[in-house]
C-alpha positions as CSV (number, residue, x, y, z in Angstrom):
1,M,40.0,-87.6,76.7
2,L,40.5,-85.2,73.8
3,N,43.0,-86.0,71.7
4,I,44.9,-82.4,69.8
5,K,47.6,-82.5,67.6
6,V,49.3,-79.0,66.8
7,L,50.7,-79.7,63.2
8,G,53.6,-77.9,62.1
9,P,57.0,-77.8,61.9
10,G,57.7,-75.7,65.0
11,C,57.5,-72.3,63.4
12,A,56.1,-69.2,65.8
13,N,52.4,-69.5,64.3
14,C,52.9,-73.5,65.4
15,R,53.7,-72.3,68.9
16,K,51.0,-69.5,69.1
17,L,48.0,-72.1,67.9
18,E,49.3,-74.6,70.3
19,E,49.0,-71.8,73.3
20,V,45.2,-70.7,71.4
21,A,44.4,-75.0,71.7
22,R,45.9,-74.9,75.3
23,A,43.8,-71.9,76.5
24,A,40.8,-73.5,74.5
25,V,41.1,-76.8,76.6
26,A,41.1,-74.7,80.3
27,E,38.4,-72.6,78.6
28,A,36.1,-75.3,77.8
29,G,37.2,-76.9,80.8
30,V,38.0,-80.2,79.3
31,E,40.7,-83.0,79.7
32,A,43.2,-83.2,76.3
33,D,46.1,-84.4,75.6
34,I,48.0,-82.0,73.0
35,E,50.8,-83.5,70.9
36,K,53.0,-81.8,69.0
37,V,53.3,-83.1,65.2
38,T,56.4,-82.2,63.6
39,D,57.1,-85.1,61.7
40,M,56.3,-83.9,57.6
41,A,54.8,-87.4,56.8
42,A,52.5,-87.5,59.6
43,I,51.5,-83.9,58.8
44,L,50.9,-84.8,55.1
45,A,48.8,-88.0,56.3
46,F,46.0,-85.4,57.6
47,D,46.4,-83.7,54.1
48,V,47.1,-80.4,55.7
49,L,48.5,-78.0,52.8
50,K,49.7,-75.4,54.8
51,T,50.8,-75.4,58.5
52,P,50.1,-74.9,61.4
53,G,47.1,-77.5,61.4
54,L,45.1,-78.1,64.3
55,V,43.1,-81.6,64.5
56,I,41.0,-83.1,67.2
57,N,39.7,-86.6,67.9
58,G,41.7,-87.1,64.4
59,K,39.7,-84.5,62.5
60,L,41.5,-82.0,60.4
61,V,39.5,-78.6,61.6
62,S,42.0,-75.5,60.8
63,S,45.1,-75.6,58.6
64,G,47.2,-72.4,57.8
65,R,45.7,-70.1,60.1
66,I,46.0,-69.4,63.6
67,P,41.7,-69.5,64.4
68,V,40.5,-67.7,67.4
69,P,40.0,-69.2,70.9
70,G,36.3,-69.2,70.6
71,S,36.1,-71.4,67.2
72,V,38.7,-73.8,68.9
73,V,36.6,-74.0,72.2
74,E,33.3,-75.0,70.0
75,W,35.0,-77.1,68.1
76,I,36.5,-78.8,71.5
77,R,32.6,-78.8,72.8
78,E,31.6,-80.9,68.6
79,A,34.3,-83.1,69.3
80,L,33.2,-84.3,73.2
């Protein structure tokens, strides 16, 4: 099972990124544990300079923007 983390303080962009991640998981047809990380120390541990950030299986794949769902689907498939 994939582990996906949405990094951010809980702003509108963070919520949008979580929606994009959930849609991408559904489109890819995989099971994933999607976790919201709001603790700044935990976010900084991933070397995120701008939120929102997206981490798939421990690897930071995006930060400071909301990626298109197609990109997230590709990252999910690469992580499998």
